Backbone of each chain as ProteinMPNN parsed JSONL, in Angstrom:
{"seq_chain_A": "MIEYALNFGFICVALGLLMNLWRLAKGPTIADRVLAVDTMAINAIALLVLYGISRATSMYFEAALLFAMFGFVSTVAYCKFVLRGDIIE", "coords_chain_A": {"N_chain_A": [[31.099, -4.199, -6.093], [28.8, -3.502, -4.857], [27.909, -1.404, -6.366], [26.874, -2.539, -8.731], [24.751, -3.995, -7.662], [23.274, -1.876, -6.657], [22.608, -0.57, -9.028], [20.98, -2.512, -10.19], [18.932, -2.541, -8.279], [17.95, 0.1, -8.597], [16.93, -0.087, -11.195], [14.922, -2.007, -10.849], [13.194, -0.697, -9.025], [12.484, 1.502, -10.553], [11.118, 0.328, -12.71], [9.02, -0.755, -11.246], [7.791, 1.59, -10.333], [6.911, 2.575, -12.766], [5.01, 0.634, -13.462], [3.183, 1.057, -11.383], [2.416, 3.607, -12.049], [1.101, 3.164, -14.425], [-1.098, 1.721, -13.468], [-2.2, 3.694, -11.921], [-2.998, 5.504, -13.877], [-4.821, 3.982, -15.339], [-6.517, 2.542, -13.635], [-9.652, 1.207, -12.769], [-11.365, 1.946, -10.651], [-11.767, 4.315, -7.902], [-10.481, 3.378, -5.614], [-8.494, 1.747, -6.652], [-6.738, 3.638, -7.687], [-5.964, 4.973, -5.365], [-4.652, 2.905, -4.062], [-2.584, 2.509, -5.878], [-1.157, 4.919, -5.609], [-0.347, 4.66, -2.974], [1.364, 2.435, -3.131], [3.242, 3.581, -4.799], [4.362, 5.432, -3.046], [5.642, 3.715, -1.282], [7.54, 2.582, -3.008], [8.954, 4.885, -3.552], [10.129, 5.407, -1.095], [11.924, 3.249, -0.957], [13.511, 3.925, -3.142], [14.677, 6.326, -2.295], [16.186, 5.406, -0.108], [17.965, 3.702, -1.393], [19.313, 5.58, -2.981], [20.526, 7.053, -1.0], [22.342, 5.127, -0.063], [23.943, 4.861, -2.341], [25.097, 7.391, -2.547], [26.422, 7.458, -0.195], [25.56, 8.907, 2.037], [23.663, 9.855, 4.879], [21.663, 11.647, 4.649], [19.343, 11.403, 3.229], [17.736, 9.829, 4.693], [15.921, 11.053, 6.447], [14.162, 12.171, 4.624], [13.073, 9.835, 3.56], [11.76, 8.827, 5.807], [9.856, 10.825, 6.191], [8.415, 10.473, 3.835], [7.301, 7.96, 4.372], [5.617, 8.573, 6.538], [3.892, 10.622, 5.534], [2.847, 9.453, 3.275], [1.218, 7.448, 4.373], [-0.577, 9.085, 5.835], [-1.808, 10.558, 3.815], [-3.059, 8.554, 2.307], [-4.883, 7.514, 4.184], [-6.407, 9.808, 4.614], [-7.566, 10.224, 2.08], [-9.062, 7.873, 1.799], [-10.822, 8.134, 3.956], [-12.178, 10.33, 3.055], [-13.488, 9.298, 0.807], [-15.062, 7.403, 2.071], [-16.642, 8.768, 4.029], [-17.269, 11.247, 3.053], [-16.074, 13.396, 4.136], [-13.204, 14.632, 5.864], [-12.182, 15.426, 8.426], [-14.287, 15.111, 11.002]], "CA_chain_A": [[29.94, -5.084, -6.284], [27.593, -2.803, -4.394], [27.41, -0.53, -7.434], [26.011, -3.331, -9.615], [23.509, -4.286, -6.948], [22.488, -0.642, -6.598], [22.011, -0.328, -10.343], [19.875, -3.455, -10.321], [17.836, -2.052, -7.434], [17.356, 1.277, -9.22], [16.13, -0.51, -12.343], [13.718, -2.678, -10.347], [12.274, 0.283, -8.45], [11.964, 2.343, -11.63], [10.093, -0.448, -13.405], [7.862, -0.827, -10.354], [7.099, 2.879, -10.357], [6.193, 2.69, -14.043], [3.812, -0.213, -13.374], [2.216, 1.735, -10.523], [1.893, 4.761, -12.785], [0.113, 2.629, -15.372], [-2.313, 1.413, -12.718], [-2.784, 4.969, -11.5], [-3.671, 6.12, -15.01], [-5.87, 3.153, -15.911], [-7.345, 1.974, -12.587], [-11.08, 1.437, -13.023], [-12.068, 2.573, -9.534], [-10.997, 5.266, -7.099], [-9.646, 2.639, -4.666], [-7.297, 1.322, -7.384], [-5.79, 4.764, -7.789], [-5.396, 5.216, -4.039], [-3.685, 1.829, -3.813], [-1.405, 2.757, -6.724], [-0.361, 6.005, -5.009], [0.262, 4.123, -1.754], [2.505, 1.622, -3.537], [4.279, 4.489, -5.302], [5.06, 6.009, -1.889], [6.56, 2.686, -0.772], [8.669, 2.498, -3.937], [9.768, 6.091, -3.417], [10.949, 5.211, 0.1], [13.032, 2.364, -1.319], [14.406, 4.659, -4.055], [15.457, 7.282, -1.493], [17.183, 4.695, 0.701], [19.006, 3.245, -2.315], [20.126, 6.722, -3.379], [21.376, 7.363, 0.146], [23.466, 4.179, -0.042], [24.868, 5.096, -3.459], [25.842, 8.615, -2.275], [27.074, 7.266, 1.114], [25.143, 9.938, 2.981], [22.403, 9.508, 5.538], [20.793, 12.814, 4.594], [18.067, 11.06, 2.612], [16.935, 9.007, 5.589], [14.795, 11.839, 6.953], [13.184, 12.274, 3.537], [12.368, 8.553, 3.467], [10.856, 8.742, 6.949], [8.725, 11.717, 5.923], [7.581, 9.828, 2.82], [6.526, 6.896, 5.02], [4.544, 9.131, 7.355], [2.887, 11.365, 4.789], [2.127, 8.516, 2.414], [0.153, 6.857, 5.176], [-1.59, 10.078, 6.194], [-2.591, 10.939, 2.631], [-3.932, 7.436, 1.951], [-5.987, 7.463, 5.137], [-7.273, 10.96, 4.397], [-8.382, 10.039, 0.88], [-10.048, 6.816, 2.044], [-11.867, 8.692, 4.805], [-13.004, 11.22, 2.226], [-14.368, 8.463, -0.007], [-15.996, 6.681, 2.929], [-17.538, 9.581, 4.833], [-17.561, 12.528, 2.431], [-15.451, 14.44, 4.923], [-11.976, 14.07, 6.431], [-12.229, 15.647, 9.876], [-15.717, 15.332, 11.268]], "C_chain_A": [[28.651, -4.399, -5.847], [27.029, -1.923, -5.508], [26.481, -1.289, -8.383], [24.684, -3.636, -8.944], [22.635, -3.043, -6.865], [21.855, -0.316, -7.935], [20.825, -1.248, -10.587], [18.663, -2.987, -9.513], [17.158, -0.835, -8.032], [16.459, 0.88, -10.389], [14.827, -1.153, -11.887], [12.71, -1.654, -9.822], [11.684, 1.174, -9.542], [10.888, 1.615, -12.42], [8.83, -0.553, -12.554], [7.081, 0.466, -10.34], [6.341, 3.073, -11.66], [4.923, 1.847, -14.025], [2.745, 0.451, -12.498], [1.597, 2.93, -11.237], [0.857, 4.323, -13.806], [-1.193, 2.324, -14.662], [-3.001, 2.685, -12.261], [-3.531, 5.633, -12.644], [-4.895, 5.318, -15.433], [-6.945, 2.817, -14.906], [-8.832, 2.233, -12.681], [-11.774, 2.185, -11.894], [-11.152, 3.541, -8.8], [-10.034, 4.52, -6.187], [-8.391, 2.109, -5.345], [-6.268, 2.432, -7.436], [-5.161, 5.073, -6.438], [-4.346, 4.155, -3.711], [-2.418, 2.032, -4.638], [-0.535, 3.854, -6.134], [0.334, 5.518, -3.741], [1.484, 3.27, -2.093], [3.62, 2.488, -4.109], [5.043, 5.125, -4.155], [6.053, 4.999, -1.318], [7.775, 2.565, -1.678], [9.56, 3.731, -3.828], [10.647, 6.017, -2.172], [12.163, 4.357, -0.241], [14.031, 3.092, -2.22], [15.277, 5.652, -3.285], [16.528, 6.573, -0.685], [18.313, 4.189, -0.194], [19.904, 4.407, -2.747], [21.035, 7.166, -2.244], [22.554, 6.418, 0.254], [24.467, 4.532, -1.135], [25.655, 6.389, -3.263], [26.596, 8.547, -0.959], [26.785, 8.413, 2.069], [23.828, 9.521, 3.609], [21.443, 10.693, 5.549], [19.401, 12.449, 4.082], [17.196, 10.211, 3.513], [15.722, 9.772, 6.105], [13.722, 11.999, 5.886], [12.39, 10.987, 3.403], [11.374, 8.4, 4.608], [9.63, 9.629, 6.735], [7.818, 11.138, 4.855], [6.726, 8.749, 3.442], [5.351, 7.49, 5.781], [3.481, 9.8, 6.505], [2.182, 10.518, 3.749], [0.97, 7.87, 3.141], [-0.957, 7.862, 5.447], [-2.446, 10.437, 4.981], [-3.523, 9.813, 2.211], [-5.139, 7.376, 2.874], [-6.95, 8.626, 4.911], [-8.152, 10.758, 3.172], [-9.434, 8.961, 1.087], [-11.162, 7.318, 2.95], [-12.77, 9.61, 4.0], [-13.967, 10.423, 1.364], [-15.445, 7.82, 0.872], [-17.055, 7.608, 3.509], [-17.929, 10.882, 4.16], [-16.922, 13.694, 3.146], [-14.215, 13.818, 5.569], [-11.963, 14.214, 7.945], [-13.656, 15.997, 10.231], [-15.889, 16.09, 12.577]], "O_chain_A": [[27.57, -4.664, -6.374], [25.818, -1.717, -5.588], [25.441, -0.772, -8.793], [23.625, -3.55, -9.566], [21.413, -3.126, -6.985], [20.719, 0.154, -7.996], [19.797, -0.829, -11.119], [17.527, -3.028, -9.987], [15.933, -0.727, -7.99], [15.371, 1.429, -10.562], [13.764, -0.892, -12.45], [11.521, -1.73, -10.132], [10.517, 1.558, -9.466], [9.862, 2.203, -12.764], [7.714, -0.455, -13.065], [5.851, 0.452, -10.335], [5.26, 3.661, -11.673], [3.88, 2.283, -14.512], [1.558, 0.416, -12.821], [0.417, 3.233, -11.06], [-0.138, 5.012, -14.031], [-2.271, 2.624, -15.176], [-4.229, 2.756, -12.215], [-4.572, 6.255, -12.43], [-5.901, 5.898, -15.841], [-8.132, 2.799, -15.235], [-9.244, 3.393, -12.673], [-12.679, 2.979, -12.148], [-9.944, 3.588, -9.032], [-8.899, 4.957, -5.995], [-7.337, 2.02, -4.715], [-5.074, 2.198, -7.253], [-3.975, 5.395, -6.358], [-3.29, 4.461, -3.158], [-1.313, 1.763, -4.166], [0.691, 3.746, -6.15], [1.467, 5.91, -3.46], [2.516, 3.364, -1.428], [4.8, 2.183, -3.934], [6.25, 5.34, -4.267], [7.16, 5.362, -0.919], [8.904, 2.458, -1.2], [10.777, 3.639, -3.991], [11.778, 6.502, -2.181], [13.289, 4.687, 0.131], [15.242, 2.91, -2.089], [16.463, 5.805, -3.577], [17.652, 7.063, -0.577], [19.481, 4.238, 0.191], [21.118, 4.241, -2.866], [22.165, 7.598, -2.472], [23.653, 6.838, 0.618], [25.677, 4.513, -0.912], [26.777, 6.492, -3.759], [27.336, 9.472, -0.627], [27.661, 8.839, 2.821], [22.982, 8.908, 2.958], [20.519, 10.741, 6.361], [18.409, 13.085, 4.438], [16.057, 9.898, 3.166], [14.626, 9.219, 6.194], [12.528, 11.97, 6.184], [11.183, 11.02, 3.162], [10.267, 7.901, 4.405], [8.507, 9.238, 7.056], [6.598, 11.279, 4.932], [5.552, 8.616, 3.097], [4.229, 6.99, 5.695], [2.29, 9.579, 6.722], [1.049, 10.814, 3.371], [-0.13, 7.755, 2.6], [-2.137, 7.542, 5.31], [-3.66, 10.602, 5.099], [-4.655, 10.071, 1.802], [-6.272, 7.21, 2.423], [-8.166, 8.456, 5.005], [-9.341, 11.075, 3.201], [-10.564, 9.096, 0.618], [-12.325, 6.973, 2.744], [-13.978, 9.664, 4.23], [-15.124, 10.81, 1.199], [-16.6, 7.707, 0.463], [-18.24, 7.278, 3.488], [-18.832, 11.567, 4.639], [-17.184, 14.85, 2.815], [-14.179, 12.609, 5.797], [-11.756, 13.237, 8.665], [-14.178, 17.035, 9.824], [-17.016, 16.376, 12.982]]}, "seq_chain_B": "MPFIAELVISVLIVIGGIFLLIGSYGMIKLRELLPRLHAPTKSTTVGVGAILIASMLFFWIERGHFTIHELLITLFLFLTAPITANLIAKAYLLRNVDPAKDLPPSGQGEGWATFDPVGPDGYDPSEEYNPEKD", "coords_chain_B": {"N_chain_B": [[36.189, -1.808, 2.698], [35.199, -4.992, 3.788], [35.05, -8.074, 1.851], [32.999, -9.88, 2.398], [31.081, -8.346, 3.664], [30.348, -6.581, 1.633], [29.229, -8.48, -0.069], [27.003, -9.414, 1.414], [25.512, -7.043, 1.683], [25.005, -6.458, -1.012], [23.494, -8.688, -1.786], [21.251, -8.347, -0.171], [20.259, -5.945, -1.214], [19.62, -6.742, -3.813], [17.658, -8.689, -3.317], [15.693, -7.084, -2.131], [15.107, -5.348, -4.294], [14.066, -7.182, -6.166], [11.78, -8.059, -4.817], [10.354, -5.673, -4.584], [9.838, -5.229, -7.261], [8.226, -7.453, -7.831], [6.031, -6.918, -6.176], [5.053, -4.596, -7.377], [4.485, -5.555, -9.884], [2.376, -7.202, -9.369], [0.396, -5.326, -9.107], [-0.391, -4.711, -11.713], [-0.984, -7.17, -12.663], [-2.922, -8.685, -11.253], [-6.519, -9.17, -11.137], [-8.689, -7.61, -10.093], [-9.6, -5.187, -7.543], [-9.663, -6.293, -4.903], [-8.137, -8.791, -4.923], [-5.854, -7.453, -5.723], [-5.056, -6.014, -3.58], [-3.278, -7.401, -1.982], [-0.878, -7.446, -3.226], [0.973, -5.168, -2.841], [1.881, -5.695, -0.276], [4.07, -7.354, -0.304], [6.104, -5.678, -1.303], [6.081, -3.86, 0.757], [6.847, -5.251, 3.136], [9.019, -7.271, 2.723], [10.528, -6.156, 0.607], [11.114, -3.277, 1.093], [11.994, -3.72, 3.673], [14.318, -5.389, 3.38], [15.959, -3.667, 1.923], [16.285, -1.594, 3.736], [17.613, -2.923, 5.81], [19.957, -3.483, 4.448], [20.894, -0.858, 4.096], [21.309, -0.177, 6.769], [23.386, -1.963, 7.501], [25.329, -1.085, 5.702], [25.894, 1.595, 6.488], [26.754, 1.058, 9.017], [29.168, -0.307, 8.582], [30.483, 1.56, 7.073], [30.646, 3.928, 8.63], [31.374, 3.057, 11.164], [29.981, 3.041, 13.579], [27.071, 1.612, 15.087], [23.766, 2.017, 14.205], [20.216, 1.962, 14.671], [18.291, 3.424, 13.41], [17.149, 3.188, 10.921], [15.342, 1.187, 11.224], [13.101, 2.417, 12.137], [11.547, 3.223, 9.95], [10.788, 0.744, 8.918], [9.326, -0.231, 11.088], [7.29, 1.663, 11.158], [6.083, 1.234, 8.66], [5.232, -1.4, 8.99], [3.341, -1.021, 10.962], [1.456, 0.623, 9.688], [0.599, -0.536, 7.305], [-1.537, -2.565, 7.479], [-3.68, -0.923, 8.286], [-3.96, 0.852, 6.185], [-4.628, -0.954, 4.096], [-7.041, -1.936, 5.068], [-8.651, 0.377, 5.07], [-8.679, 1.046, 2.347], [-9.965, -1.188, 1.301], [-12.446, -0.902, 2.551], [-13.361, 1.496, 1.396], [-13.546, 0.645, -1.254], [-15.501, -1.372, -1.03], [-17.663, 0.127, -0.258], [-18.143, 1.762, -2.474], [-18.185, 0.177, -4.847], [-19.173, -2.441, -4.672], [-22.015, -4.36, -4.899], [-23.929, -5.988, -2.683], [-26.242, -7.486, -3.124], [-26.196, -8.324, -5.682], [-24.861, -10.665, -6.416], [-26.393, -12.696, -5.382], [-28.537, -15.599, -5.646], [-31.838, -15.718, -7.171], [-34.603, -15.241, -4.928], [-37.054, -16.45, -5.208], [-39.489, -15.476, -4.389], [-41.68, -12.665, -3.777], [-40.3, -10.631, -2.391], [-36.854, -9.825, -1.486], [-33.905, -11.568, -0.202], [-33.383, -10.48, 2.273], [-34.6, -9.867, 5.593], [-35.525, -7.437, 6.173], [-37.045, -5.333, 4.154], [-36.924, -2.311, 2.464], [-39.119, -1.312, 0.976], [-42.039, -3.001, 0.853], [-43.93, -5.806, -0.579], [-46.458, -4.793, -1.521], [-46.247, -1.975, -1.848], [-45.876, -1.201, 0.781], [-44.451, 0.663, 3.337], [-42.079, 0.224, 5.67], [-40.742, 2.143, 7.135], [-42.538, 4.02, 7.888], [-43.751, 2.986, 10.043], [-42.153, 3.081, 12.317], [-41.591, 5.895, 13.878], [-40.206, 8.145, 15.726], [-40.688, 10.816, 16.142], [-43.317, 11.278, 15.828], [-45.094, 11.074, 17.951]], "CA_chain_B": [[35.049, -2.629, 3.12], [35.509, -6.404, 3.516], [34.29, -8.651, 0.745], [31.782, -10.555, 2.859], [30.085, -7.311, 3.931], [29.832, -6.162, 0.329], [28.375, -9.541, -0.603], [25.722, -9.441, 2.139], [24.743, -5.838, 1.347], [24.526, -6.575, -2.392], [22.419, -9.681, -1.854], [20.04, -7.75, 0.413], [19.699, -4.957, -2.151], [19.009, -7.456, -4.948], [16.403, -9.288, -2.838], [14.719, -6.012, -1.985], [14.681, -4.898, -5.616], [13.203, -8.189, -6.787], [10.469, -8.083, -4.173], [9.627, -4.461, -4.968], [9.35, -5.424, -8.63], [7.103, -8.4, -7.782], [4.878, -6.226, -5.598], [4.47, -3.665, -8.336], [3.929, -6.31, -11.009], [1.051, -7.648, -8.943], [-0.585, -4.256, -9.31], [-0.96, -4.744, -13.06], [-1.292, -8.545, -13.059], [-4.142, -9.205, -10.638], [-7.594, -8.74, -12.02], [-9.487, -6.525, -9.547], [-8.942, -4.525, -6.412], [-9.487, -7.081, -3.684], [-6.871, -9.534, -5.057], [-4.728, -6.541, -5.937], [-4.646, -5.401, -2.311], [-2.218, -8.095, -1.279], [0.401, -7.336, -3.943], [1.98, -4.262, -2.264], [2.411, -6.118, 1.02], [5.426, -7.874, -0.531], [7.073, -4.58, -1.361], [6.156, -3.19, 2.057], [7.561, -5.978, 4.178], [10.317, -7.839, 2.366], [11.292, -5.27, -0.265], [11.671, -2.134, 1.822], [12.717, -4.241, 4.833], [15.662, -5.829, 2.999], [16.778, -2.514, 1.526], [16.64, -0.845, 4.949], [18.666, -3.666, 6.518], [21.193, -3.247, 3.698], [21.36, 0.493, 4.43], [21.811, -0.216, 8.145], [24.707, -2.612, 7.483], [26.271, -0.251, 4.948], [26.37, 2.729, 7.287], [27.499, 0.519, 10.153], [30.54, -0.603, 8.185], [31.094, 2.78, 6.536], [30.909, 4.927, 9.665], [32.001, 2.447, 12.328], [29.087, 2.854, 14.723], [25.859, 0.901, 14.697], [22.509, 2.672, 14.567], [19.051, 1.219, 14.182], [17.187, 4.325, 13.1], [16.423, 2.737, 9.727], [14.234, 0.311, 11.613], [11.9, 3.233, 12.353], [10.711, 3.178, 8.741], [10.206, -0.588, 8.869], [8.3, -0.311, 12.13], [6.151, 2.483, 10.755], [5.374, 0.581, 7.558], [4.538, -2.572, 9.53], [2.16, -0.586, 11.702], [0.45, 1.322, 8.91], [0.13, -1.274, 6.121], [-2.884, -3.136, 7.627], [-4.697, 0.131, 8.371], [-4.158, 1.324, 4.813], [-5.354, -1.965, 3.319], [-8.413, -1.994, 5.574], [-9.417, 1.544, 4.633], [-8.893, 0.973, 0.895], [-10.995, -2.205, 1.068], [-13.735, -0.332, 2.956], [-13.781, 2.455, 0.378], [-13.943, -0.11, -2.442], [-16.763, -2.066, -0.777], [-18.745, 1.112, -0.222], [-18.422, 2.37, -3.759], [-18.225, -0.645, -6.05], [-19.7, -3.795, -4.508], [-23.424, -4.458, -4.558], [-24.018, -7.334, -2.102], [-27.409, -8.239, -3.569], [-26.109, -8.671, -7.104], [-24.367, -12.023, -6.609], [-27.271, -13.689, -4.775], [-29.538, -16.19, -6.541], [-33.178, -15.189, -6.893], [-35.172, -15.85, -3.734], [-38.236, -17.207, -5.563], [-40.713, -14.858, -3.887], [-41.811, -11.268, -4.165], [-39.246, -9.794, -1.823], [-35.522, -10.409, -1.578], [-33.497, -12.462, 0.864], [-33.284, -9.797, 3.558], [-35.851, -9.821, 6.343], [-35.981, -6.047, 6.171], [-37.088, -4.699, 2.847], [-37.391, -0.936, 2.649], [-40.465, -1.219, 0.448], [-42.542, -4.356, 0.793], [-44.507, -6.259, -1.839], [-47.564, -3.987, -2.053], [-46.072, -0.561, -1.565], [-45.86, -0.961, 2.223], [-43.174, 1.273, 3.725], [-41.935, 0.002, 7.111], [-40.18, 3.288, 7.842], [-43.637, 4.802, 8.451], [-44.224, 2.365, 11.27], [-41.343, 3.562, 13.428], [-41.287, 7.309, 13.712], [-40.218, 8.639, 17.114], [-41.104, 12.21, 16.255], [-44.751, 11.412, 15.557], [-45.851, 11.243, 19.206]], "C_chain_B": [[35.354, -4.097, 2.812], [34.551, -6.999, 2.494], [32.972, -9.239, 1.22], [30.696, -9.535, 3.172], [29.481, -6.801, 2.637], [28.871, -7.188, -0.244], [27.014, -9.523, 0.074], [24.872, -8.233, 1.762], [24.184, -5.947, -0.071], [23.376, -7.565, -2.503], [21.135, -9.104, -1.278], [19.416, -6.728, -0.529], [19.008, -5.652, -3.312], [17.692, -8.095, -4.522], [15.317, -8.222, -2.7], [14.204, -5.516, -3.319], [13.747, -5.878, -6.287], [11.82, -8.18, -6.145], [9.675, -6.818, -4.465], [9.051, -4.6, -6.369], [8.162, -6.381, -8.644], [5.848, -7.716, -7.244], [4.237, -5.26, -6.568], [3.91, -4.385, -9.553], [2.563, -6.866, -10.657], [-0.009, -6.589, -9.144], [-1.176, -4.279, -10.71], [-1.397, -6.145, -13.441], [-2.65, -8.979, -12.522], [-5.36, -8.495, -11.221], [-8.474, -7.644, -11.437], [-8.93, -6.1, -8.203], [-8.708, -5.451, -5.239], [-8.359, -8.101, -3.785], [-5.654, -8.613, -5.129], [-4.222, -5.94, -4.631], [-3.454, -6.112, -1.693], [-0.9, -8.047, -2.033], [1.386, -6.377, -3.255], [2.487, -4.684, -0.898], [3.801, -6.729, 0.88], [6.436, -6.749, -0.551], [7.165, -3.866, -0.025], [7.057, -3.944, 3.01], [8.947, -6.401, 3.72], [11.151, -6.852, 1.561], [11.945, -4.13, 0.487], [12.446, -2.616, 3.046], [14.131, -4.652, 4.481], [16.535, -4.644, 2.624], [17.176, -1.686, 2.75], [17.681, -1.576, 5.771], [19.999, -3.492, 5.804], [21.766, -1.871, 4.013], [21.952, 0.539, 5.833], [23.212, -0.824, 8.198], [25.736, -1.738, 6.791], [26.794, 0.891, 5.801], [27.082, 2.274, 8.547], [28.957, 0.3, 9.777], [31.252, 0.644, 7.688], [31.511, 3.741, 7.648], [31.567, 4.339, 10.914], [31.117, 2.327, 13.539], [27.726, 2.383, 14.221], [24.644, 1.692, 15.152], [21.35, 1.869, 14.0], [17.943, 2.175, 13.752], [16.532, 4.023, 11.764], [15.247, 1.834, 10.084], [12.963, 1.091, 11.925], [10.966, 3.154, 11.153], [10.027, 1.815, 8.644], [9.077, -0.726, 9.885], [7.059, 0.476, 11.716], [5.373, 1.822, 9.622], [4.633, -0.654, 8.044], [3.271, -2.158, 10.257], [1.067, -0.074, 10.778], [-0.097, 0.515, 7.743], [-1.239, -1.912, 6.335], [-3.979, -2.086, 7.678], [-5.013, 0.656, 6.973], [-4.986, 0.339, 4.002], [-6.805, -2.038, 3.768], [-9.234, -0.82, 5.061], [-9.668, 1.513, 3.14], [-9.977, -0.045, 0.586], [-12.364, -1.673, 1.455], [-14.268, 0.635, 1.902], [-14.254, 1.739, -0.877], [-15.297, -0.772, -2.226], [-17.921, -1.078, -0.767], [-19.127, 1.569, -1.615], [-18.81, 1.369, -4.843], [-18.871, -2.009, -5.893], [-21.157, -3.708, -4.107], [-23.662, -5.844, -3.992], [-25.2, -8.134, -2.616], [-27.249, -8.758, -4.995], [-25.707, -10.131, -7.312], [-25.287, -13.091, -6.037], [-28.171, -14.318, -5.825], [-30.912, -15.602, -6.243], [-33.845, -15.951, -5.754], [-36.447, -16.621, -4.025], [-39.519, -16.658, -4.98], [-40.672, -13.379, -4.209], [-40.703, -10.386, -3.647], [-37.909, -10.521, -1.907], [-35.217, -11.301, -0.405], [-33.522, -11.784, 2.224], [-34.626, -9.782, 4.259], [-36.397, -8.41, 6.412], [-35.916, -5.523, 4.751], [-37.621, -3.291, 3.028], [-38.807, -0.731, 2.112], [-40.956, -2.642, 0.214], [-43.23, -4.67, -0.512], [-45.581, -5.329, -2.395], [-47.438, -2.534, -1.628], [-46.048, -0.211, -0.102], [-44.486, -0.446, 2.625], [-42.988, 1.121, 5.223], [-41.334, 1.185, 7.849], [-41.288, 4.181, 8.396], [-44.051, 4.27, 9.819], [-43.468, 2.875, 12.486], [-40.986, 4.997, 13.162], [-41.346, 7.959, 15.075], [-40.735, 10.07, 17.234], [-42.609, 12.381, 16.061], [-45.523, 11.728, 16.834], [-45.624, 12.639, 19.796]], "O_chain_B": [[35.731, -4.418, 1.684], [33.433, -6.526, 2.292], [31.951, -9.121, 0.543], [29.514, -9.814, 2.973], [28.269, -6.608, 2.536], [27.842, -6.842, -0.825], [25.984, -9.607, -0.595], [23.666, -8.359, 1.546], [23.035, -5.58, -0.318], [22.403, -7.323, -3.218], [20.053, -9.333, -1.818], [18.193, -6.646, -0.638], [17.942, -5.222, -3.753], [16.714, -8.055, -5.268], [14.172, -8.43, -3.099], [13.005, -5.285, -3.476], [12.758, -5.483, -6.904], [10.808, -8.281, -6.838], [8.451, -6.874, -4.583], [7.936, -4.158, -6.644], [7.197, -6.161, -9.377], [4.751, -7.9, -7.77], [3.015, -5.114, -6.588], [2.973, -3.9, -10.187], [1.693, -6.992, -11.519], [-1.183, -6.908, -9.332], [-2.336, -3.91, -10.893], [-2.106, -6.318, -14.433], [-3.444, -9.575, -13.249], [-5.261, -7.379, -11.731], [-8.973, -6.81, -12.192], [-7.893, -6.605, -7.773], [-7.641, -5.399, -4.629], [-7.651, -8.281, -2.794], [-4.569, -8.954, -4.656], [-3.108, -5.422, -4.567], [-2.69, -5.495, -0.95], [0.105, -8.556, -1.538], [2.551, -6.742, -3.095], [3.44, -4.089, -0.395], [4.617, -6.649, 1.797], [7.486, -6.828, 0.087], [8.216, -3.317, 0.305], [7.94, -3.351, 3.63], [9.947, -5.94, 4.27], [12.351, -6.719, 1.801], [13.171, -4.018, 0.524], [13.443, -2.002, 3.426], [15.066, -4.305, 5.202], [17.718, -4.612, 2.963], [18.278, -1.14, 2.798], [18.548, -0.942, 6.372], [21.044, -3.369, 6.444], [22.977, -1.723, 4.18], [22.962, 1.202, 6.07], [24.111, -0.287, 8.846], [26.883, -1.654, 7.232], [27.999, 1.136, 5.84], [27.914, 2.999, 9.093], [29.867, 0.659, 10.525], [32.464, 0.785, 7.851], [32.606, 4.302, 7.608], [32.249, 5.058, 11.645], [31.451, 1.582, 14.46], [27.294, 2.7, 13.113], [24.503, 2.003, 16.335], [21.484, 1.188, 12.983], [16.774, 1.789, 13.729], [15.454, 4.55, 11.485], [14.278, 1.735, 9.332], [11.875, 0.517, 11.975], [9.751, 3.033, 11.308], [8.841, 1.731, 8.328], [8.013, -1.266, 9.583], [5.93, 0.022, 11.897], [4.142, 1.844, 9.619], [3.531, -0.938, 7.575], [2.251, -2.844, 10.186], [-0.117, -0.297, 11.034], [-1.165, 0.846, 7.229], [-2.07, -1.816, 5.433], [-5.081, -2.312, 7.178], [-6.172, 0.875, 6.622], [-5.925, 0.728, 3.307], [-7.704, -2.186, 2.939], [-10.384, -0.996, 4.659], [-10.744, 1.906, 2.689], [-10.818, 0.188, -0.283], [-13.349, -1.953, 0.772], [-15.449, 0.611, 1.554], [-15.232, 2.15, -1.501], [-16.15, -0.749, -3.114], [-19.024, -1.397, -1.211], [-20.31, 1.745, -1.909], [-19.668, 1.665, -5.675], [-19.102, -2.685, -6.895], [-21.505, -3.072, -3.112], [-23.605, -6.815, -4.746], [-25.17, -9.363, -2.552], [-28.071, -9.544, -5.466], [-26.154, -10.767, -8.266], [-25.004, -14.28, -6.183], [-28.538, -13.657, -6.796], [-31.124, -15.045, -5.166], [-33.674, -17.164, -5.628], [-36.896, -17.386, -3.172], [-40.555, -17.316, -5.067], [-39.732, -12.9, -4.843], [-40.215, -9.502, -4.352], [-37.836, -11.672, -2.337], [-36.118, -11.746, 0.307], [-33.67, -12.463, 3.239], [-35.671, -9.695, 3.613], [-37.582, -8.204, 6.674], [-34.831, -5.297, 4.216], [-38.651, -3.092, 3.672], [-39.609, -0.041, 2.741], [-40.345, -3.397, -0.543], [-43.135, -3.894, -1.463], [-45.625, -5.093, -3.602], [-48.385, -1.936, -1.117], [-46.186, 0.961, 0.248], [-43.47, -1.053, 2.287], [-43.659, 1.809, 5.992], [-41.405, 1.235, 9.077], [-41.032, 5.009, 9.27], [-44.62, 4.99, 10.64], [-44.05, 3.08, 13.551], [-40.155, 5.283, 12.3], [-42.432, 8.297, 15.545], [-41.171, 10.487, 18.308], [-43.12, 13.499, 16.121], [-46.464, 12.521, 16.831], [-46.177, 12.963, 20.846]]}, "name": "protein", "num_of_chains": 2, "seq": "MIEYALNFGFICVALGLLMNLWRLAKGPTIADRVLAVDTMAINAIALLVLYGISRATSMYFEAALLFAMFGFVSTVAYCKFVLRGDIIEMPFIAELVISVLIVIGGIFLLIGSYGMIKLRELLPRLHAPTKSTTVGVGAILIASMLFFWIERGHFTIHELLITLFLFLTAPITANLIAKAYLLRNVDPAKDLPPSGQGEGWATFDPVGPDGYDPSEEYNPEKD"}
């Protein structure tokens, strides 16, 4: 039964990533694109955790943790760049 | 693996998938950025949270020992989501929102603000305060 649930989860996350990609391509403002990339990082975390469950290995947990940390850092860096014109002042 | 554990893990994965899909659908459904900011919070909290709890239960039953290191990701996302939303909103407000555009006309020569950079007859108040003049 877990296999069906995992397939459902993969389909949901893939559709979500496609919607985020559409927003990333279309987004009228810079902030829309940053928000789309941030949501894509969240969906990628979920995709990695689901793949770790389906392979029954916890090797992908570290990758998911790194995605969480670097997604946040990249979003903050881009927003600081838009706000201040510089990242590290 | 017992049936009840499989059932709980499957239900958590399905809930997480549905919430991730809802959060991403909000990205294309809502009309502009400030409403759109609250769509990914669903996928951050409930979506990824449910999938991480499912992963925690799965490895607990699969390996036999209980670890909570999946909660690190949840904790990190809970801590960072408000900061991210605040910074994106600040960047949007700086670039795209003109606060004077939505105001009604004030009915006089100058606008609503008490400080106008250039007054009615070409008067520039920045000339009045100049610390380097003395």
